[in-house]
Steps between C-alpha positions, in 0.01 A plus 500: 500500500397426867266730696436517879222696664412610856297760674540719812246717680586872502316806621397552132336164482635165383812536288599216257861433399631304201865401436588351166831350402587473134847413361649554841352844556229599751221742450288609789140653459234605753133597489214574741190280512296801367748571217508271198829622370843362618767752581867419445734516791841595333722473824356255753607556848640221728164452650344394178794258421467345839125456461561337159761283658249385776250420222754297311637325804138375585452382138841323522392318825199371322723380212343762267812730463866499416781536754713667227275798494504531882881490487520772238271724709717432806811607314337813371358592843858461653662693216250791467362539846747331738233242613646158565251215524626189677455185301429166646871405462620776734 
């Protein structure tokens, strides 16, 4: 199991996100700084997937992440949302 976390500032306060991959399946969660409980995100939108990809890309550049996971996310983004991300080979 692998977990990735990030945060964004919103009008409600600082919101934290967590994406966990286990057995090839992703699970997204969110919470506010003031709320100790994590809330599941059953159908993450393209914005969340792109943010996760950005986090993973930065980790990959620092040699702390896998290119395979980024490729899988790219394929899923194109299939489900019609978003094509240019790779370095294009």
